[in-house]
MARKE-317614 format. One record per residue: x, y, z of N, C-alpha, C in turn; residue number from 1; residue in one letter. Coordinates in pm, whole numbers, plus 32768, in hexadecimal, padded with zeros to 4 digits. Example, Ala and Ser with C-alpha at 12.3 -4.5 7.8 and 13.67 -1.06 7.14 Angstrom:
2
> n.xx / n.yy / n.zz / ca.xx / ca.yy / ca.zz / c.xx / c.yy / c.zz / nr / rest
> 8527 / 7DC7 / 830C / 84CE / 7E3E / 830C / 8528 / 7EB6 / 830C / 1 / A
> 8505 / 7F1F / 82C4 / 8557 / 7F96 / 82CA / 850A / 8003 / 8313 / 2 / S
END
This chain:
153
> n.xx / n.yy / n.zz / ca.xx / ca.yy / ca.zz / c.xx / c.yy / c.zz / nr / rest
> B051 / 44C4 / F988 / AFDC / 4502 / F951 / AFE6 / 4599 / F966 / 1 / M
> AFBB / 45E1 / F902 / AFC9 / 4671 / F906 / AF44 / 46B1 / F925 / 2 / R
> AF43 / 4710 / F97D / AEC9 / 4756 / F9A3 / AEC7 / 47DD / F95B / 3 / I
> AE58 / 47F8 / F91E / AE4B / 4876 / F8D5 / AE31 / 48E7 / F937 / 4 / R
> AE75 / 4950 / F925 / AE62 / 49C2 / F97D / ADF0 / 4A19 / F949 / 5 / S
> ADC4 / 4A73 / F99C / AD55 / 4ACB / F976 / AD81 / 4B2E / F90A / 6 / S
> AE01 / 4B4E / F904 / AE33 / 4BAB / F89D / AE24 / 4B6C / F813 / 7 / I
> AE46 / 4AEE / F806 / AE39 / 4AAA / F786 / ADA8 / 4AA1 / F75B / 8 / N
> AD4D / 4A88 / F7BA / ACBF / 4A7F / F797 / AC8B / 4B05 / F764 / 9 / R
> ACB5 / 4B73 / F7A3 / AC87 / 4BF7 / F775 / ACBF / 4C17 / F6EA / 10 / E
> AD38 / 4BEE / F6D2 / AD73 / 4C07 / F64F / AD2A / 4BB5 / F5E4 / 11 / R
> AD08 / 4B39 / F602 / ACBE / 4AE5 / F5A4 / AC35 / 4B1F / F589 / 12 / D
> ABF2 / 4B4F / F5F0 / AB6E / 4B8D / F5DD / AB7A / 4C0E / F58D / 13 / L
> ABE4 / 4C59 / F5A2 / ABF9 / 4CD7 / F55B / AC08 / 4CC2 / F4C6 / 14 / G
> AC4D / 4C58 / F49C / AC5E / 4C3B / F40E / ABD9 / 4C1B / F3CB / 15 / D
> AB85 / 4BCE / F40D / AB03 / 4BAA / F3D2 / AAA5 / 4C21 / F3D1 / 16 / S
> AAB3 / 4C78 / F434 / AA5A / 4CEC / F43A / AA80 / 4D54 / F3D0 / 17 / Q
> AAFC / 4D5B / F3A6 / AB22 / 4DBC / F340 / AAF1 / 4D93 / F2B6 / 18 / T
> AAD8 / 4D15 / F29F / AAA5 / 4CE8 / F21D / AA0E / 4CFA / F210 / 19 / M
> A9C7 / 4D02 / F27D / A935 / 4D0B / F279 / A903 / 4D87 / F22F / 20 / T
> A934 / 4DFE / F248 / A902 / 4E72 / F1FC / A91F / 4E69 / F167 / 21 / P
> A990 / 4E2D / F143 / A9B1 / 4E20 / F0B6 / A951 / 4DC0 / F071 / 22 / M
> A92D / 4D54 / F0B1 / A8CD / 4CF6 / F07A / A845 / 4D39 / F06C / 23 / I
> A81F / 4D89 / F0CD / A7A0 / 4DD2 / F0C6 / A79D / 4E32 / F04F / 24 / D
> A80A / 4E78 / F039 / A810 / 4ED7 / EFC9 / A805 / 4E8F / EF44 / 25 / I
> A84C / 4E21 / EF35 / A845 / 4DD3 / EEB9 / A7B8 / 4DA0 / EEA3 / 26 / V
> A778 / 4D71 / EF0B / A6EF / 4D40 / EEFF / A690 / 4DB1 / EED7 / 27 / F
> A69E / 4E26 / EF14 / A649 / 4E97 / EEF1 / A65F / 4EC4 / EE61 / 28 / L
> A6DC / 4EC2 / EE33 / A6F7 / 4EE3 / EDA7 / A6B5 / 4E7F / ED49 / 29 / L
> A6BB / 4E01 / ED6C / A67B / 4D9A / ED1C / A5E6 / 4DB0 / ED14 / 30 / L
> A5A7 / 4DCC / ED84 / A516 / 4DE7 / ED87 / A4F7 / 4E63 / ED33 / 31 / V
> A548 / 4ECC / ED3F / A531 / 4F47 / ECF3 / A534 / 4F2C / EC5D / 32 / F
> A59B / 4EE7 / EC2C / A5A7 / 4ED0 / EB9D / A53A / 4E72 / EB69 / 33 / F
> A50E / 4E13 / EBB9 / A49F / 4DBD / EB90 / A420 / 4E0F / EB83 / 34 / V
> A407 / 4E68 / EBE2 / A38F / 4EBD / EBDC / A393 / 4F1C / EB65 / 35 / C
> A406 / 4F54 / EB4A / A413 / 4FB1 / EAD9 / A3FE / 4F66 / EA55 / 36 / V
> A432 / 4EEF / EA4B / A426 / 4EA2 / E9CF / A397 / 4E77 / E9B5 / 37 / A
> A34A / 4E5C / EA1E / A2C1 / 4E2E / EA09 / A262 / 4EA0 / E9E9 / 38 / T
> A285 / 4F1C / EA0F / A22E / 4F8E / E9F2 / A249 / 4FCE / E96B / 39 / D
> A29F / 4F93 / E91C / A2C0 / 4FCA / E899 / A249 / 4FBD / E83D / 40 / R
> A227 / 502B / E7FA / A1B5 / 502C / E79E / A1E8 / 500B / E713 / 41 / V
> A1AB / 4FA9 / E6D5 / A1CF / 4F84 / E64D / A185 / 4FE2 / E5EF / 42 / V
> A1CF / 5021 / E595 / A192 / 5082 / E53B / A15E / 503B / E4BE / 43 / E
> A0DD / 5049 / E4A8 / A09E / 5013 / E431 / A067 / 5083 / E3DA / 44 / H
> A087 / 5101 / E3FE / A04E / 5172 / E3B6 / A084 / 5181 / E329 / 45 / D
> A102 / 5162 / E315 / A140 / 5175 / E292 / A172 / 50F0 / E25B / 46 / L
> A119 / 509D / E228 / A147 / 501E / E1F2 / A194 / 5033 / E170 / 47 / P
> A1FE / 4FEA / E15F / A24D / 4FF2 / E0E4 / A260 / 4F66 / E0AD / 48 / T
> A268 / 4F62 / E02B / A282 / 4EE3 / DFEA / A311 / 4EE5 / DFB7 / 49 / E
> A35E / 4E83 / DFDF / A3E8 / 4E7C / DFB2 / A3ED / 4E3F / DF27 / 50 / L
> A446 / 4E74 / DED6 / A454 / 4E41 / DE4E / A493 / 4DB6 / DE51 / 51 / A
> A46A / 4D65 / DDF2 / A4A1 / 4CDF / DDE9 / A52E / 4CE1 / DDB1 / 52 / G
> A56E / 4C6E / DDAC / A5F8 / 4C66 / DD7D / A608 / 4C86 / DCEA / 53 / G
> A5A2 / 4C6D / DC97 / A5AE / 4C83 / DC08 / A589 / 4D0E / DBDC / 54 / G
> A55C / 4D62 / DC35 / A531 / 4DE8 / DC10 / A5A9 / 4E46 / DC15 / 55 / V
> A5B8 / 4E99 / DBAD / A625 / 4EFA / DBAB / A5ED / 4F86 / DBB4 / 56 / T
> A63A / 4FE0 / DBE7 / A610 / 506B / DBF4 / A621 / 50B3 / DB6F / 57 / A
> A5CA / 5115 / DB58 / A5D5 / 5164 / DADF / A645 / 51C8 / DAEF / 58 / E
> A68F / 51DD / DA84 / A6FA / 5240 / DA8B / A6C3 / 52CA / DA6A / 59 / S
> A6F5 / 532D / DAB0 / A6C9 / 53B5 / DA97 / A727 / 53F5 / DA32 / 60 / T
> A6F6 / 545C / D9F1 / A749 / 54A2 / D990 / A7B8 / 54EB / D9D9 / 61 / E
> A830 / 54DD / D9A6 / A8A0 / 5521 / D9E5 / A8A8 / 55AE / D9AF / 62 / Q
> A8AE / 560E / DA0B / A8B4 / 5698 / D9E3 / A941 / 56BB / D9B7 / 63 / Q
> A94A / 5727 / D96C / A9CB / 5758 / D93F / AA1F / 577F / D9B8 / 64 / D
> AA9F / 5756 / D9BA / AAF2 / 5770 / DA2F / AB0C / 5805 / DA42 / 65 / S
> AB00 / 5856 / D9D9 / AB14 / 58E6 / D9E8 / AAA7 / 5921 / DA41 / 66 / W
> AA30 / 58E8 / DA3B / A9C1 / 591A / DA8B / A9C9 / 58E4 / DB19 / 67 / I
> A9EE / 5866 / DB28 / A9E5 / 5827 / DBAB / AA60 / 583B / DC02 / 68 / T
> AAD6 / 584A / DBC7 / AB4E / 585B / DC17 / ABB0 / 58B8 / DBD2 / 69 / E
> AC01 / 58F7 / DC21 / AC68 / 5951 / DBED / ACEE / 5916 / DC15 / 70 / I
> AD39 / 58EA / DBB1 / ADBB / 58AB / DBCB / AE29 / 590F / DBAB / 71 / R
> AE77 / 592F / DC11 / AEE5 / 598F / DC05 / AF68 / 5944 / DC13 / 72 / V
> AFBA / 5948 / DBA9 / B03E / 590A / DBAE / B0A6 / 5977 / DBBE / 73 / K
> B103 / 5960 / DC17 / B171 / 59BE / DC2D / B1F2 / 5970 / DC21 / 74 / V
> B248 / 599B / DBC4 / B2C8 / 5957 / DBB2 / B334 / 59C0 / DB99 / 75 / Y
> B3B0 / 599F / DBB7 / B41B / 5A03 / DBAC / B449 / 5A15 / DB1C / 76 / P
> B472 / 5A8E / DAFC / B4B0 / 5AAD / DA7C / B543 / 5AC8 / DA99 / 77 / D
> B599 / 5A6D / DA6D / B627 / 5A77 / DA8F / B667 / 5AF2 / DA50 / 78 / A
> B63C / 5B17 / D9D9 / B67A / 5B89 / D994 / B659 / 5C0D / D9D8 / 79 / A
> B5DA / 5C20 / D9FC / B5B0 / 5C9F / DA37 / B5B9 / 5C9F / DACF / 80 / A
> B5D6 / 5C2E / DB0B / B5DE / 5C1E / DB9C / B561 / 5C4F / DBE3 / 81 / Q
> B4EF / 5C29 / DBAD / B46F / 5C4A / DBEC / B40F / 5BD6 / DBD3 / 82 / Q
> B39E / 5BDB / DC14 / B33B / 5B70 / DC05 / B2DE / 5B92 / DB91 / 83 / A
> B2B8 / 5B2B / DB48 / B258 / 5B3A / DADB / B1D2 / 5B06 / DB0E / 84 / I
> B16A / 5B55 / DAFC / B0E3 / 5B31 / DB2A / B090 / 5B0D / DAB0 / 85 / I
> B051 / 5A98 / DAB7 / AFFC / 5A68 / DA4A / AF78 / 5A3D / DA87 / 86 / E
> AF0A / 5A72 / DA52 / AE86 / 5A50 / DA87 / AE31 / 5A14 / DA19 / 87 / M
> AE0C / 5996 / DA29 / ADBB / 594C / D9C9 / ADF1 / 595A / D93B / 88 / N
> AE75 / 594E / D92D / AEB5 / 5951 / D8AA / AEDD / 59DB / D87B / 89 / G
> AEB7 / 5A44 / D8BF / AED9 / 5ACD / D897 / AF4B / 5AFF / D8EE / 90 / R
> AFB7 / 5B2C / D8AD / B02D / 5B5A / D8F6 / B023 / 5BF1 / D90E / 91 / Q
> B048 / 5C19 / D988 / B044 / 5CA6 / D9AF / B0D3 / 5CD8 / D9C4 / 92 / F
> B0F2 / 5D46 / D980 / B175 / 5D85 / D992 / B170 / 5DEF / DA00 / 93 / D
> B0FA / 5E28 / DA13 / B0E8 / 5E94 / DA73 / B097 / 5E61 / DAEA / 94 / D
> B0C8 / 5E79 / DB62 / B082 / 5E4C / DBDA / AFFD / 5E95 / DBED / 95 / E
> AFF8 / 5F14 / DBC7 / AF7C / 5F62 / DBD5 / AF0F / 5F2D / DB77 / 96 / E
> AF35 / 5F04 / DB01 / AED5 / 5ECA / DAA2 / AE9D / 5E46 / DADA / 97 / Q
> AEF3 / 5DF8 / DB1B / AEC8 / 5D7C / DB5A / AE63 / 5D98 / DBC9 / 98 / F
> AE80 / 5DFD / DC1C / AE24 / 5E22 / DC89 / AD9D / 5E4F / DC52 / 99 / R
> AD9D / 5EA0 / DBE9 / AD1F / 5ED0 / DBAF / ACCD / 5E5D / DB76 / 100 / Q
> AD10 / 5DFD / DB37 / ACCA / 5D89 / DB02 / AC8E / 5D36 / DB73 / 101 / T
> ACD7 / 5D26 / DBE1 / ACA1 / 5CDD / DC54 / AC26 / 5D23 / DC8D / 102 / L
> AC2A / 5DA6 / DC97 / ABB8 / 5DF1 / DCCD / AB3F / 5DE2 / DC73 / 103 / V
> AB53 / 5DE7 / DBEF / AAE1 / 5DD7 / DB94 / AAA8 / 5D4A / DB9A / 104 / S
> AAFE / 5CE5 / DBAD / AACC / 5C5B / DBBC / AA83 / 5C4A / DC41 / 105 / L
> AAB3 / 5C8B / DCA9 / AA71 / 5C82 / DD2B / A9E9 / 5CC6 / DD28 / 106 / A
> A9DA / 5D2E / DCD7 / A957 / 5D6E / DCCA / A8F2 / 5D10 / DC8B / 107 / D
> A920 / 5CB7 / DC33 / A8C6 / 5C56 / DBF4 / A8A1 / 5BE8 / DC57 / 108 / V
> A906 / 5BAF / DC9B / A8EB / 5B42 / DCF9 / A95B / 5B3B / DD61 / 109 / S
> A93C / 5B66 / DDDB / A99E / 5B60 / DE48 / A9AF / 5AD1 / DE7A / 110 / R
> A94E / 5A7A / DE5E / A954 / 59F0 / DE8F / A9AD / 5997 / DE3A / 111 / E
> A9DA / 59C7 / DDC5 / AA31 / 5976 / DD71 / AAB3 / 595A / DDBB / 112 / S
> AADC / 58DC / DDC1 / AB59 / 58BF / DE08 / ABD2 / 58ED / DDB7 / 113 / P
> AC2F / 592A / DDFA / ACAD / 5952 / DDBD / AD16 / 58EB / DDE6 / 114 / V
> AD55 / 58AD / DD82 / ADBA / 5847 / DD9C / AE41 / 5880 / DD75 / 115 / I
> AE98 / 588F / DDD7 / AF1D / 58C6 / DDC0 / AF7F / 5853 / DDAC / 116 / L
> AFB5 / 5849 / DD32 / B018 / 57E3 / DD11 / B0A0 / 5829 / DD0E / 117 / D
> B0E7 / 5822 / DD7B / B164 / 586B / DD8C / B1DA / 580D / DD77 / 118 / I
> B236 / 5833 / DD20 / B2AF / 57E4 / DD0C / B306 / 57EF / DD89 / 119 / D
> B350 / 5786 / DDA5 / B3A1 / 5785 / DE20 / B415 / 57E8 / DE1B / 120 / S
> B43A / 5817 / DDA4 / B4AA / 5875 / DD98 / B47F / 5907 / DDA7 / 121 / A
> B3FD / 5920 / DDB4 / B3CA / 59A8 / DDC1 / B3E7 / 59DB / DE4E / 122 / V
> B410 / 5A59 / DE57 / B42E / 5A94 / DED9 / B3AE / 5AA7 / DF2A / 123 / E
> B3BC / 5AA0 / DFAD / B349 / 5AAA / E007 / B304 / 5B31 / DFF9 / 124 / V
> B350 / 5B9A / DFE3 / B315 / 5C20 / DFD3 / B2B5 / 5C27 / DF5E / 125 / G
> B2D9 / 5BE4 / DEEF / B280 / 5BE2 / DE7A / B201 / 5B91 / DE97 / 126 / D
> B210 / 5B25 / DEE3 / B19C / 5AD4 / DF09 / B13C / 5B27 / DF5D / 127 / V
> B172 / 5B73 / DFBB / B11E / 5BC6 / E011 / B0D8 / 5C33 / DFC2 / 128 / I
> B11D / 5C6D / DF5F / B0DE / 5CD4 / DF0A / B066 / 5C9B / DEC0 / 129 / K
> B075 / 5C23 / DE87 / B006 / 5BE6 / DE3D / AF94 / 5BC3 / DE9C / 130 / V
> AFB5 / 5B8C / DF10 / AF4F / 5B69 / DF72 / AF06 / 5BE6 / DFA2 / 131 / Y
> AF50 / 5C51 / DFBE / AF11 / 5CCE / DFEA / AEB7 / 5D09 / DF7E / 132 / D
> AEDE / 5CFA / DF00 / AE8A / 5D2C / DE93 / AE05 / 5CE0 / DE8F / 133 / A
> AE0A / 5C5E / DEA9 / AD8E / 5C0E / DEAC / AD37 / 5C36 / DF24 / 134 / C
> AD76 / 5C4E / DF96 / AD2B / 5C79 / E00D / ACF0 / 5D04 / DFF9 / 135 / R
> AD3A / 5D5D / DFB7 / AD09 / 5DE5 / DF9F / AC92 / 5DE3 / DF40 / 136 / A
> AC8E / 5D81 / DEE6 / AC1C / 5D74 / DE8B / ABA4 / 5D37 / DED2 / 137 / A
> ABB7 / 5D09 / DF4E / AB4E / 5CD3 / DFA5 / AB15 / 5C4D / DF76 / 138 / K
> AB6D / 5BF6 / DF44 / AB43 / 5B6E / DF27 / AB33 / 5B23 / DFAB / 139 / F
> AAD0 / 5ACA / DFB0 / AAB5 / 5A84 / E02D / AB06 / 5A03 / E03C / 140 / T
> AB3A / 59CD / DFCE / AB84 / 594F / DFD4 / AC06 / 595C / DF85 / 141 / S
> AC76 / 595F / DFCD / ACFA / 5965 / DF8F / AD47 / 58EB / DFBD / 142 / I
> AD71 / 5897 / DF5D / ADB2 / 5818 / DF7D / AE3B / 5811 / DF3B / 143 / N
> AE93 / 57C2 / DF74 / AF16 / 57AA / DF3A / AF19 / 571D / DF00 / 144 / F
> AF4B / 5711 / DE85 / AF57 / 568F / DE44 / AFDF / 5653 / DE65 / 145 / A
> AFE4 / 55D0 / DE73 / B061 / 5589 / DE8D / B06E / 5518 / DE28 / 146 / M
> B0E8 / 54FE / DDFF / B102 / 548E / DDA5 / B11E / 5411 / DDF9 / 147 / R
> B0FC / 539E / DDC2 / B10E / 5321 / DE0C / B1A1 / 5307 / DE2C / 148 / A
> B1FB / 532B / DDCF / B289 / 5313 / DDE9 / B2BE / 536F / DE57 / 149 / D
> B283 / 53E6 / DE69 / B2AD / 543F / DED6 / B27B / 540C / DF5C / 150 / E
> B208 / 53CA / DF5C / B1D3 / 5394 / DFD9 / B228 / 531F / E00A / 151 / L
> B256 / 52CC / DFAC / B2A3 / 5256 / DFD2 / B331 / 527A / DFFE / 152 / A
> B369 / 52E3 / DFC5 / B3F6 / 5303 / DFE3 / B400 / 536C / E044 / 153 / G
END
């Protein structure tokens, strides 16, 4: 028969005593979350009626894209070895003319989003020039367009 020593008893008591504070913390967290959940106020101030399954939303009139967004396409010209800038179907040969047009459009509406559709063969310097021109015109939203095939590859 084996007699347990006092060292083993203290070690056994020590293991059970280390779990007690953890159990207390878990219990207090449980009490806290129950109290918080019961004090939640249900808002009845703004009742809304959800539409049924057969109800469809009315479509709004689509505005002209020239007014709502500015689409800038930049693609390389192999013969001239420079980038060609096209904005909403209008091609610009002169960079200064492009900048002036951007400034006049920004005066009408700075909130119009500018979408930059840059060909992958365009040099980075030309991309930065176009982006800087949009920033200089003080447009608030300048975005880059991506093609689905470029995202996959």
